[in-house]
N, CA, C and O atoms as CSV, one atom per row, in Angstrom:
chain,resi,resn,atom,element,x,y,z
A,1,MET,N,N,138.693,230.645,65.657
A,1,MET,CA,C,138.931,229.210,65.623
A,1,MET,C,C,140.396,228.982,65.979
A,1,MET,O,O,141.300,229.386,65.247
A,2,THR,N,N,140.608,228.341,67.092
A,2,THR,CA,C,141.982,228.180,67.557
A,2,THR,C,C,142.421,226.720,67.493
A,2,THR,O,O,141.608,225.801,67.391
A,3,ASP,N,N,143.726,226.549,67.555
A,3,ASP,CA,C,144.271,225.196,67.618
A,3,ASP,C,C,143.831,224.503,68.907
A,3,ASP,O,O,143.628,223.289,68.928
A,4,GLU,N,N,143.687,225.271,69.969
A,4,GLU,CA,C,143.241,224.710,71.245
A,4,GLU,C,C,141.832,224.111,71.107
A,4,GLU,O,O,141.543,223.050,71.659
A,5,THR,N,N,140.972,224.799,70.371
A,5,THR,CA,C,139.616,224.297,70.128
A,5,THR,C,C,139.671,223.000,69.334
A,5,THR,O,O,139.026,222.015,69.694
A,6,ARG,N,N,140.442,223.004,68.255
A,6,ARG,CA,C,140.570,221.787,67.438
A,6,ARG,C,C,141.149,220.629,68.256
A,6,ARG,O,O,140.705,219.489,68.119
A,7,THR,N,N,142.122,220.915,69.091
A,7,THR,CA,C,142.746,219.885,69.922
A,7,THR,C,C,141.727,219.284,70.880
A,7,THR,O,O,141.696,218.067,71.063
A,8,ALA,N,N,140.901,220.111,71.487
A,8,ALA,CA,C,139.882,219.628,72.428
A,8,ALA,C,C,138.849,218.767,71.702
A,8,ALA,O,O,138.431,217.729,72.215
A,9,ILE,N,N,138.441,219.195,70.520
A,9,ILE,CA,C,137.463,218.430,69.737
A,9,ILE,C,C,138.065,217.092,69.325
A,9,ILE,O,O,137.431,216.048,69.477
A,10,ARG,N,N,139.287,217.125,68.803
A,10,ARG,CA,C,139.964,215.893,68.376
A,10,ARG,C,C,140.104,214.928,69.557
A,10,ARG,O,O,139.856,213.732,69.408
A,11,ALA,N,N,140.496,215.435,70.722
A,11,ALA,CA,C,140.654,214.588,71.906
A,11,ALA,C,C,139.321,213.941,72.290
A,11,ALA,O,O,139.284,212.768,72.660
A,12,PHE,N,N,138.230,214.703,72.201
A,12,PHE,CA,C,136.913,214.148,72.513
A,12,PHE,C,C,136.545,213.045,71.530
A,12,PHE,O,O,136.067,211.987,71.938
A,13,VAL,N,N,136.762,213.279,70.250
A,13,VAL,CA,C,136.429,212.286,69.226
A,13,VAL,C,C,137.258,211.020,69.432
A,13,VAL,O,O,136.722,209.913,69.386
A,14,VAL,N,N,138.547,211.178,69.655
A,14,VAL,CA,C,139.420,210.006,69.857
A,14,VAL,C,C,138.977,209.224,71.086
A,14,VAL,O,O,138.864,207.999,71.033
A,15,GLU,N,N,138.729,209.910,72.175
A,15,GLU,CA,C,138.373,209.234,73.424
A,15,GLU,C,C,137.017,208.542,73.338
A,15,GLU,O,O,136.860,207.422,73.824
A,16,ASN,N,N,136.039,209.200,72.726
A,16,ASN,CA,C,134.675,208.696,72.766
A,16,ASN,C,C,134.271,207.843,71.571
A,16,ASN,O,O,133.381,207.001,71.693
A,17,PHE,N,N,134.895,208.040,70.435
A,17,PHE,CA,C,134.468,207.315,69.240
A,17,PHE,C,C,135.547,206.391,68.674
A,17,PHE,O,O,135.250,205.482,67.899
A,18,LEU,N,N,136.791,206.627,69.064
A,18,LEU,CA,C,137.880,205.735,68.647
A,18,LEU,C,C,138.433,204.972,69.854
A,18,LEU,O,O,139.459,204.299,69.761
A,19,PHE,N,N,137.730,205.091,70.990
A,19,PHE,CA,C,138.084,204.376,72.214
A,19,PHE,C,C,139.535,204.597,72.639
A,19,PHE,O,O,140.220,203.680,73.093
A,20,GLY,N,N,139.979,205.844,72.477
A,20,GLY,CA,C,141.314,206.219,72.923
A,20,GLY,C,C,142.437,205.853,71.973
A,20,GLY,O,O,143.604,206.124,72.258
A,21,ASP,N,N,142.098,205.234,70.839
A,21,ASP,CA,C,143.118,204.814,69.865
A,21,ASP,C,C,143.437,205.975,68.922
A,21,ASP,O,O,142.739,206.197,67.932
A,22,ASP,N,N,144.501,206.709,69.244
A,22,ASP,CA,C,144.864,207.844,68.390
A,22,ASP,C,C,145.993,207.495,67.428
A,22,ASP,O,O,146.708,208.377,66.951
A,23,SER,N,N,146.148,206.200,67.146
A,23,SER,CA,C,147.206,205.777,66.233
A,23,SER,C,C,146.846,206.037,64.767
A,23,SER,O,O,147.720,206.016,63.900
A,24,HIS,N,N,145.572,206.280,64.492
A,24,HIS,CA,C,145.136,206.572,63.128
A,24,HIS,C,C,145.064,208.084,62.937
A,24,HIS,O,O,144.673,208.810,63.852
A,25,PRO,N,N,145.438,208.555,61.758
A,25,PRO,CA,C,145.347,209.998,61.527
A,25,PRO,C,C,143.890,210.460,61.551
A,25,PRO,O,O,142.995,209.752,61.089
A,26,LEU,N,N,143.672,211.622,62.080
A,26,LEU,CA,C,142.336,212.207,62.126
A,26,LEU,C,C,142.431,213.639,61.616
A,26,LEU,O,O,142.421,214.594,62.393
A,27,PRO,N,N,142.524,213.774,60.269
A,27,PRO,CA,C,142.649,215.120,59.699
A,27,PRO,C,C,141.455,216.001,60.067
A,27,PRO,O,O,140.337,215.510,60.226
A,28,ALA,N,N,141.698,217.277,60.198
A,28,ALA,CA,C,140.653,218.218,60.593
A,28,ALA,C,C,139.551,218.339,59.558
A,28,ALA,O,O,138.466,218.831,59.868
A,29,ASP,N,N,139.811,217.891,58.313
A,29,ASP,CA,C,138.785,217.981,57.271
A,29,ASP,C,C,138.151,216.626,56.947
A,29,ASP,O,O,137.420,216.513,55.963
A,30,LEU,N,N,138.418,215.604,57.752
A,30,LEU,CA,C,137.847,214.270,57.548
A,30,LEU,C,C,136.386,214.260,57.996
A,30,LEU,O,O,136.070,214.694,59.104
A,31,SER,N,N,135.495,213.765,57.134
A,31,SER,CA,C,134.088,213.667,57.488
A,31,SER,C,C,133.891,212.595,58.555
A,31,SER,O,O,134.152,211.415,58.321
A,32,LEU,N,N,133.433,213.015,59.716
A,32,LEU,CA,C,133.190,212.079,60.805
A,32,LEU,C,C,131.978,211.204,60.516
A,32,LEU,O,O,131.919,210.057,60.960
A,33,ILE,N,N,131.017,211.735,59.780
A,33,ILE,CA,C,129.789,211.009,59.452
A,33,ILE,C,C,130.036,210.040,58.294
A,33,ILE,O,O,129.718,208.855,58.402
A,34,ASP,N,N,130.592,210.529,57.201
A,34,ASP,CA,C,130.810,209.673,56.022
A,34,ASP,C,C,131.785,208.538,56.292
A,34,ASP,O,O,131.717,207.498,55.636
A,35,ASN,N,N,132.686,208.719,57.243
A,35,ASN,CA,C,133.669,207.687,57.571
A,35,ASN,C,C,133.229,206.825,58.761
A,35,ASN,O,O,134.026,206.086,59.338
A,36,ASP,N,N,131.955,206.936,59.109
A,36,ASP,CA,C,131.353,206.118,60.169
A,36,ASP,C,C,132.077,206.220,61.509
A,36,ASP,O,O,132.126,205.251,62.267
A,37,LEU,N,N,132.629,207.373,61.794
A,37,LEU,CA,C,133.253,207.593,63.096
A,37,LEU,C,C,132.226,208.027,64.134
A,37,LEU,O,O,132.421,207.849,65.336
A,38,ILE,N,N,131.133,208.599,63.649
A,38,ILE,CA,C,130.115,209.137,64.546
A,38,ILE,C,C,128.746,208.868,63.933
A,38,ILE,O,O,128.553,209.025,62.727
A,39,ASP,N,N,127.798,208.461,64.775
A,39,ASP,CA,C,126.438,208.206,64.309
A,39,ASP,C,C,125.487,209.200,64.983
A,39,ASP,O,O,125.937,210.151,65.622
A,40,SER,N,N,124.190,208.985,64.844
A,40,SER,CA,C,123.227,209.947,65.381
A,40,SER,C,C,123.330,210.074,66.900
A,40,SER,O,O,123.208,211.174,67.439
A,41,THR,N,N,123.549,208.980,67.579
A,41,THR,CA,C,123.729,209.039,69.029
A,41,THR,C,C,125.024,209.775,69.372
A,41,THR,O,O,125.077,210.552,70.326
A,42,GLY,N,N,126.056,209.521,68.586
A,42,GLY,CA,C,127.330,210.204,68.778
A,42,GLY,C,C,127.208,211.703,68.586
A,42,GLY,O,O,127.856,212.479,69.288
A,43,ILE,N,N,126.378,212.111,67.636
A,43,ILE,CA,C,126.155,213.549,67.418
A,43,ILE,C,C,125.588,214.184,68.686
A,43,ILE,O,O,125.991,215.280,69.076
A,44,LEU,N,N,124.657,213.490,69.320
A,44,LEU,CA,C,124.067,214.024,70.552
A,44,LEU,C,C,125.109,214.112,71.664
A,44,LEU,O,O,125.116,215.072,72.434
A,45,GLU,N,N,125.989,213.115,71.750
A,45,GLU,CA,C,127.088,213.167,72.724
A,45,GLU,C,C,128.013,214.342,72.420
A,45,GLU,O,O,128.445,215.053,73.327
A,46,LEU,N,N,128.311,214.537,71.141
A,46,LEU,CA,C,129.168,215.641,70.714
A,46,LEU,C,C,128.534,216.977,71.080
A,46,LEU,O,O,129.215,217.868,71.589
A,47,VAL,N,N,127.246,217.122,70.825
A,47,VAL,CA,C,126.546,218.368,71.143
A,47,VAL,C,C,126.616,218.652,72.649
A,47,VAL,O,O,126.865,219.786,73.056
A,48,SER,N,N,126.400,217.633,73.462
A,48,SER,CA,C,126.490,217.821,74.926
A,48,SER,C,C,127.884,218.280,75.329
A,48,SER,O,O,128.038,219.182,76.153
A,49,PHE,N,N,128.900,217.650,74.740
A,49,PHE,CA,C,130.286,218.043,75.013
A,49,PHE,C,C,130.526,219.502,74.617
A,49,PHE,O,O,131.101,220.269,75.389
A,50,LEU,N,N,130.089,219.879,73.429
A,50,LEU,CA,C,130.316,221.243,72.951
A,50,LEU,C,C,129.635,222.261,73.849
A,50,LEU,O,O,130.220,223.294,74.176
A,51,GLU,N,N,128.403,221.976,74.251
A,51,GLU,CA,C,127.682,222.913,75.111
A,51,GLU,C,C,128.387,223.081,76.456
A,51,GLU,O,O,128.508,224.196,76.965
A,52,GLU,N,N,128.845,221.981,77.021
A,52,GLU,CA,C,129.499,222.048,78.331
A,52,GLU,C,C,130.897,222.645,78.240
A,52,GLU,O,O,131.243,223.534,79.018
A,53,ARG,N,N,131.692,222.169,77.310
A,53,ARG,CA,C,133.108,222.569,77.215
A,53,ARG,C,C,133.284,224.007,76.741
A,53,ARG,O,O,134.165,224.722,77.218
A,54,PHE,N,N,132.434,224.426,75.794
A,54,PHE,CA,C,132.621,225.736,75.172
A,54,PHE,C,C,131.549,226.751,75.569
A,54,PHE,O,O,131.517,227.859,75.034
A,55,ALA,N,N,130.684,226.383,76.491
A,55,ALA,CA,C,129.645,227.285,77.009
A,55,ALA,C,C,128.813,227.903,75.891
A,55,ALA,O,O,128.619,229.117,75.837
A,56,ILE,N,N,128.323,227.037,74.997
A,56,ILE,CA,C,127.451,227.490,73.916
A,56,ILE,C,C,126.142,226.724,73.998
A,56,ILE,O,O,126.058,225.682,74.648
A,57,GLN,N,N,125.127,227.247,73.335
A,57,GLN,CA,C,123.850,226.561,73.209
A,57,GLN,C,C,123.708,226.114,71.757
A,57,GLN,O,O,123.856,226.918,70.837
A,58,VAL,N,N,123.422,224.840,71.557
A,58,VAL,CA,C,123.257,224.288,70.212
A,58,VAL,C,C,121.771,224.028,70.003
A,58,VAL,O,O,121.186,223.162,70.654
A,59,ALA,N,N,121.170,224.778,69.096
A,59,ALA,CA,C,119.755,224.600,68.777
A,59,ALA,C,C,119.582,223.383,67.875
A,59,ALA,O,O,120.520,222.956,67.202
A,60,ASP,N,N,118.380,222.834,67.872
A,60,ASP,CA,C,118.101,221.685,67.004
A,60,ASP,C,C,118.452,222.000,65.553
A,60,ASP,O,O,118.973,221.144,64.838
A,61,ALA,N,N,118.170,223.218,65.119
A,61,ALA,CA,C,118.441,223.621,63.730
A,61,ALA,C,C,119.939,223.670,63.424
A,61,ALA,O,O,120.336,223.646,62.259
A,62,ASP,N,N,120.768,223.739,64.466
A,62,ASP,CA,C,122.224,223.780,64.290
A,62,ASP,C,C,122.833,222.397,64.078
A,62,ASP,O,O,123.986,222.277,63.664
A,63,ILE,N,N,122.058,221.359,64.362
A,63,ILE,CA,C,122.584,219.988,64.310
A,63,ILE,C,C,122.489,219.471,62.877
A,63,ILE,O,O,121.622,218.665,62.537
A,64,VAL,N,N,123.406,219.960,62.057
A,64,VAL,CA,C,123.478,219.597,60.642
A,64,VAL,C,C,124.937,219.347,60.273
A,64,VAL,O,O,125.838,219.887,60.915
A,65,PRO,N,N,125.182,218.529,59.235
A,65,PRO,CA,C,126.562,218.260,58.832
A,65,PRO,C,C,127.386,219.513,58.540
A,65,PRO,O,O,128.597,219.521,58.761
A,66,ALA,N,N,126.749,220.554,58.051
A,66,ALA,CA,C,127.488,221.782,57.744
A,66,ALA,C,C,128.172,222.347,58.993
A,66,ALA,O,O,129.164,223.068,58.880
A,67,ASN,N,N,127.655,222.028,60.168
A,67,ASN,CA,C,128.246,222.507,61.424
A,67,ASN,C,C,129.051,221.450,62.157
A,67,ASN,O,O,129.979,221.789,62.892
A,68,LEU,N,N,128.718,220.168,61.975
A,68,LEU,CA,C,129.244,219.143,62.866
A,68,LEU,C,C,129.908,217.959,62.177
A,68,LEU,O,O,130.109,216.928,62.818
A,69,ASP,N,N,130.253,218.063,60.907
A,69,ASP,CA,C,130.757,216.894,60.180
A,69,ASP,C,C,132.270,216.709,60.243
A,69,ASP,O,O,132.747,215.582,60.112
A,70,THR,N,N,133.030,217.767,60.437
A,70,THR,CA,C,134.485,217.666,60.510
A,70,THR,C,C,134.982,218.475,61.708
A,70,THR,O,O,134.258,219.317,62.239
A,71,ILE,N,N,136.191,218.220,62.118
A,71,ILE,CA,C,136.762,218.995,63.220
A,71,ILE,C,C,136.824,220.471,62.847
A,71,ILE,O,O,136.532,221.332,63.676
A,72,ASP,N,N,137.202,220.770,61.605
A,72,ASP,CA,C,137.245,222.171,61.158
A,72,ASP,C,C,135.868,222.822,61.214
A,72,ASP,O,O,135.731,223.952,61.684
A,73,ARG,N,N,134.840,222.104,60.732
A,73,ARG,CA,C,133.485,222.669,60.749
A,73,ARG,C,C,132.997,222.879,62.169
A,73,ARG,O,O,132.358,223.888,62.469
A,74,ILE,N,N,133.296,221.930,63.046
A,74,ILE,CA,C,132.889,222.063,64.444
A,74,ILE,C,C,133.585,223.269,65.086
A,74,ILE,O,O,132.948,224.048,65.794
A,75,ALA,N,N,134.887,223.423,64.840
A,75,ALA,CA,C,135.632,224.550,65.394
A,75,ALA,C,C,135.082,225.880,64.872
A,75,ALA,O,O,134.959,226.842,65.630
A,76,GLY,N,N,134.756,225.934,63.592
A,76,GLY,CA,C,134.164,227.142,63.015
A,76,GLY,C,C,132.811,227.446,63.614
A,76,GLY,O,O,132.488,228.600,63.893
A,77,PHE,N,N,132.015,226.400,63.811
A,77,PHE,CA,C,130.687,226.554,64.423
A,77,PHE,C,C,130.825,227.120,65.834
A,77,PHE,O,O,130.103,228.046,66.205
A,78,ILE,N,N,131.739,226.574,66.612
A,78,ILE,CA,C,131.976,227.062,67.965
A,78,ILE,C,C,132.369,228.537,67.947
A,78,ILE,O,O,131.864,229.337,68.734
A,79,SER,N,N,133.277,228.881,67.037
A,79,SER,CA,C,133.720,230.273,66.924
A,79,SER,C,C,132.556,231.201,66.611
A,79,SER,O,O,132.446,232.280,67.193
A,80,ARG,N,N,131.690,230.791,65.699
A,80,ARG,CA,C,130.530,231.622,65.348
A,80,ARG,C,C,129.578,231.747,66.535
A,80,ARG,O,O,129.058,232.831,66.801
A,81,LYS,N,N,129.348,230.658,67.241
A,81,LYS,CA,C,128.430,230.685,68.387
A,81,LYS,C,C,128.970,231.560,69.515
A,81,LYS,O,O,128.209,232.284,70.158
A,82,GLN,N,N,130.257,231.499,69.754
A,82,GLN,CA,C,130.853,232.300,70.829
A,82,GLN,C,C,130.898,233.774,70.478
A,82,GLN,O,O,130.976,234.621,71.368
A,83,ALA,N,N,130.851,234.090,69.198
A,83,ALA,CA,C,130.898,235.493,68.769
A,83,ALA,C,C,129.553,236.187,68.922
A,83,ALA,O,O,129.475,237.414,68.860
A,84,THR,N,N,128.499,235.411,69.121
A,84,THR,CA,C,127.165,236.026,69.222
A,84,THR,C,C,126.748,236.263,70.646
A,84,THR,O,O,125.655,236.772,70.893
């Protein structure tokens, strides 16, 4: 899990869900779902981004908050997927 990965994820979230407004803090442990930053459609957009940007395959069973709810969790998920 690298800072580069977190930076790419944060940039995607800011651009696509905060409409480019990065004036608000976006801590790596902030719940994107509980704070209404991302909804079910947004999750699908995020999954498409992750598959394309990080060359991973995200199975339906992987689409759970434990993997996709925070920038840290997403970065960890990517790291685990790339290791296999």
